[in-house]
N, C-alpha and C positions, 0 to 999 in steps of 0.2 A: 624525431629521434628514434634511432636502428636500436634495437634490443637482439643480440645475439642471445640465441638459445644453447646455451652451452650443455646442458642436461638432455637436450632433445624431448623436451616433456611438451612441447606446442605443436599444434598442425603447420604453421607458417614459422619459417627460420631463415631470416630474424625476424621480429614483430615490429610492426614500424607505428609511431605514434606522431601526428603531425608538429614539425617544429614550430609552425606559426602560433601555437596555444601553448598556455603556462599553465594551465588547471585541469586535472583530468579526474574523474571517477569513475570507478570499478565496481561495480554489481554483478553478484552471482549467488547461487545458493551455497552453502555450505560445502567442503571440500572440491568447490567449482573450479580453483587454482588461482585464485586473486591472490592471496599471499606468496605463491610461488611466484608469480607477475612480479610482485613487488622486490621478492628478493634477487630475480632475474634483472631488476633493473641494475639495481644496488651493485652485482656484482659486475655491470658491464662497465660502470663509470671507474674515472680514475680514483686512487685510495684518497679518503677525506673529502671527495668533491659530492657524497651524496650520502645520504642518512635513512634509515629506515626506524620510526617509532611504534613497535608491534605491540600487541596486545599484555605483553608482559612487563606494563610499566607502571602499577598503580601501589606498587609498596615503596613509601617514599623514606629514605634514611639520609644522615649526611648532614644533620640539622647540627647548626655549631660554628665554628670557626672552619677555614678554609684548612685541609689536611693535606699535608704536602706529599704524603706518599701515593694518597690518589690522584694529586695532579702529575704527578711524574709518569704514572700507570697509565692515565686515560688513552693514549692513542692508543696502547695494547690493547686495553678493555673492547674501545668500538672498534678496531678490527677484528675480535674474535666473534664480535656479535655479527659482524658483515658477513662472516664466512659459514653463521650456520647453516644447514639446509632444511630447519624448521624452526617455527617459532616456540615452540613446547619446552623453555629453559628459563633460568631465573639471569634477569640481566643483572651485571655487576657495576653498572654505570650508577651513578647518583644524582638526580638531577637537581637536588637543593644543593651540591656540592658546587655541581655545574655553574649552578647561578651564583652564588657566593665568591667562585674564583673569577667573576668578569669583574671588568672595571666599572666603577660606579658607575658613570655614563652609560654603560652598556646595559647595567641591571634597570637602570631608570627608564632607558628607552623601551623595555620590555613592559614593565610597570605602567606605563604611559599608555603603551597600545592596549595592553589588556585592559585599563579602565576606560577607555574609550569605546571598548566592543560590549564590555561585560555590565550588567547591572550592578553587580554587589564588588566593593571596591578593595583593591590589591594595596597594601602598604608594607615596606621595610621596616624594622625598629627590632633595638637589641631588648635580648631577653631582660635585661636590668636596663631601665632608661636612662638612668643615672651612672651605668658605667660604659664608657664606649669599647672595652674589651671583653665585654661580655657576649655571648653566643647571640647569634644572628637569629632572627628569625622572620619568615614570611608569612603574613596573615591576611584573609579575605574576610571582608566581613567584619572583622575584629577579633577571628578566631585563626590559630596556627593552621596553615595549609596541611599539616601532617593530620590534622583530626578532621578535617573536611571530609565528604564524601568520595568514595572510589574514582568518580568521575572527574572530580575535579583536580584532585591528586595527580589523575593520568593527564592531565592537559597541560601540566608545567613543563616536561619535556619536550612537547610541541612547541609552546610560547619559545622556548630559549631558541632552538635547532631552527625556529622560523628567521631568526635574528643574526644567525652563525654565517657571516659572509663567504666564509669557506665552502658552506653547502649549497652548490647549486641545484641538487636535485632533491626534494626533502618527502619522501614517502611515509603514508599515514595509515597503519592496519587498523580499522575499526574504532575513530576517534568518537564514536556516540556510545563507547562502552562506560557504563554509569553515568550517563549524563540523561537528565529529565530533557523531555521534546524540546522546551523553549530554550533552555543552553545548547540543545543542539543546534538549534537556529542560528544562535548568537555566533555559535563557534564557525558553522560552515560561512556567515558572512566574512569574518574575520580571516580565515585563512584565504577566500577565494580574493579577497582584496589586496591580500598579501602575495599574493602569486604574481611573478613579473617575469622579463626574459632572464633576470639573474636569479630566479627561484623558482623552478618549475615546483610545483606541488602535484603530488599525485595519491587519491585517497580510496582506500578497498573498504567498501561499506556495507551494512545492510540494514540501514536507516533512510528512507525516502527523503527526510530533511537534509542530507546531503548530496542528494542528486543536484544537478545545474539545470535549472528551469529555465534560465535566461539562454543559455546557451545549449541546446541539446546535445550537440554533435561533441559536447565536450563528455559524454558518458558513454559508458562501453560497460557489456555484458561479457562475463567471464563464464564458460562453461567447457565441461568435461565430457567426452564422448565415451561411448562404451570400451573404445580401445586406449583410455586413458590418458587420450591425448587433450591438450585444453585448447580452446579457440577464443578469440576476441573480435568481437563484432561490436562498430558504434552504433548508438543507439539513433532511429529515426524518429521523428515527430509522432506518427502514429502509434509507436510504440511505446510512448512514456506512461500513459495512461495504467496501461496492462502491468507496467512494470512497478509503479508506484503501489498498485492494485496486490501485486504478489508480495512486494516488502512490507504489506501492511496486512499480510496474513490470507489472503485470499476470501477472507471471508465478509461481506459484506454487513452481515448480522454484528458483527463487534463494533461496527460505527454506528449502529441503532438505524440500519436500512434494511429492506426486505430483503432475501435471497433471491426470490424470483417474484415475477410480475404475471398478473393474467389479466389481460386487456377485454371487458366486456363493453356493452352498448350502454347500458343503462343501471341506475341505482337498484331498480328491484332485482336485474339479474345477480347484483353483488351482493345483495342480503341473502338470497338463496344458497350462491355460491359459497359463501364465506361460511356458513353451517355445515353444508357438504363436506367442505376441505376439514372444519373441526372434525367430523365425524368420522373422518377418513385417515386422522393424524396427520394430515400433510402439514408440515412445518416450513415457517420462513416466506408464506406467500402473502404478498399485496394484491388487493382487486382493485383493479382501476376502472371505475365505469367511465364512458367517453361521452355523458351528458345528453344520450339520445331522447330520453322523454318523451318516448313515441315517434321520435324523428329519426328514424332509420339510416337516413342518408347522411346526416349529420353526423351520427356516430361513427359511420364508416370513414368518413372525411379526418373526423378526430382520433380516428385509430391510426389510420396512415400517417398522420403526420407525427402521432407519437413513436410509430416505429421508425419514420425519417429523423426524427431528434435523436434517438436511442443510436441510430449507424451511425451517427456524426459527433454526437457529443457523450455517450455515456457507452464504449464497448464493452468496459465489464459486465454490463446486462446481456451483451450480444448472444448469450447460450442460455439465459435464463427469464426469457418472455415467450408467455404463449398468447395466443388470441381465440377468443370463443366468440362467434357470432351467427345468429340466426341466418336462415337462406335469403338471398335478395339478390334481385335480377343487378344492381350497383355495386355488388361487392366482388373486388378484382383479386382473387385469390391469388392469382400469378404474382402479383405485385407484391401483396404481402409473406409470401413464401421467398422470394427473391430477397425481400429486406431481412428476414429473419435467417436466409439461407437454410430453409428448414421446412418440410411438408408435415412433420411429426407435430410441430408445434405451432400448428394452424387447425382449428376445427370450425368448419362451416355445418351447422346443425341441418339436417335435412328438411325441419320444418320450419315455419315463418317466425314462431315464438317459443323461448325458454319455456315458458307456462305449459307447452305439451309435453313437457318431461318431467313435471311435477308428480307425484306418486298419485296414484289414481283414488286410492282409498281414503287419501285425506282430503282431495278435491269433493270427493264426495259428501265426507264428514262437513265440511265447511259450508258447502251450499245445499247441503240436507236434501240429495237426490242420489239414484241408482244407476243415474245414466252414466255412459263410459266416458272417460277423459277426453277422446277426442270431441264429442259433443259439447261435453261441457265448456273446453278452451274454446271451439270454436264459436258457439254462441256467445259465452262472454266477451269473446274480444271485438265482436261485430257489434256488438252494443256501444254507444257512447252517451253517456258514462258508462264504463264497464261493469257488465253485472248479469248475474244468471238466476234464473229461477225465485226472480223477486227481489234479489239481494245486489246491491250495488257497493262493489269492493275495488277501489283502486291498484292498481299492479302493484304499487308499493306494499299496501296493506295486505294484499293477498300472499304477496312472498314473505312478509314477516309472520301471515299465520299459519304458513306452510312449513318457515325454517322454526317455527315452535314445535309443532305436531312430528317434523321428520325422525327417523331414527335410522341406525347404521343399518339394520336390515332390509330398510326400505331402496337403500343404495346397491344393495345387492341384485337388483332387478334386472332380468334378462331382456336381452335386445332392446336396452335403454344407451343408445351411443352418447348420450351427454354423461350418464353414470361412467360409462366404458372409459371414455376421456379421463375422467376426473379417478380414477381408479389408477391409471395408467400414469398420471404425474410423477415425477421424481420426487 
């Protein structure tokens, strides 16, 4: 499909969409050019062969018997709508009148199709069921469609145009408006299944529920550059997760997921760091310990596998993962840096254990000694089980004791590379 840019708003003219596809999804930020693209498509088609359902479609009027004046002026009204340069106007067409002006079998086809795709049933009936001359009503779930929510009211025009044989290209601007997520999924499926060589359907949307996950190449991103020119780019497989993440608001915390992750070697490290992050008011972090439990080589392999998984499976976390590890000959810092594409998010401590960075006065208090931190931890770690000055304390218990006693002023300690790293976290 070739779209001539008559108003010269696009970077490439003409715009082309593949002829062998019948269903297209356009995503992009507000004012990125999505609606402009839909209007350009409509203006490129023969009169009456295309139609745009836009955002001003939620007011339903025209309930009752068919109005002859409305039917006679319908073509003029739709031509006026098609000539608009923007969508900020009140539509004069009335979907209920459009429906009631159809033949019985045409209306029944729409009702049957709706009932095959949506959970709440649609029926037609007379205002007075004992009087065939009384006004017609369209009901969903037993209630008139005019009293339904704006999302359901908005969909009626879409349903009618889907079954209009004269419309070969149907453009729909933001079909998700007013619809709860579950109904958005139903509508997406119903629209995609209706698309054919006789009815191409093009959707502009802000909802991830309308992305075509089965045929990624049917999705396109609309962008407007600094020169106010619009570009249209086909979505590739490796872009899809990032696009969904943006459509969902770019906030992992909205899904009850951590915003950032720190990967450590063992559970005792996690206990201590969790308290430090809390004192520093570093929000949104989750601490992942790699289950080292004294086996540093195991932890290092676990960290490497986690980073490889993130690279391939969780690209939304690609800039949100940090690694903290003790010094070891087994660590391949270069590999971790390559996987994270950053040196700043990898911190390898110069000493062989995180315990060497615990505040000295807290260690002296716990072990009832005046020895310096270096000697306390050196002697503590060389004993099996771990202990110092006659006290045997596991690494996990020691971390918990330190976490109970540490204060914010302790994290201000000078020349403590661990605390420096934590203070500089985003």
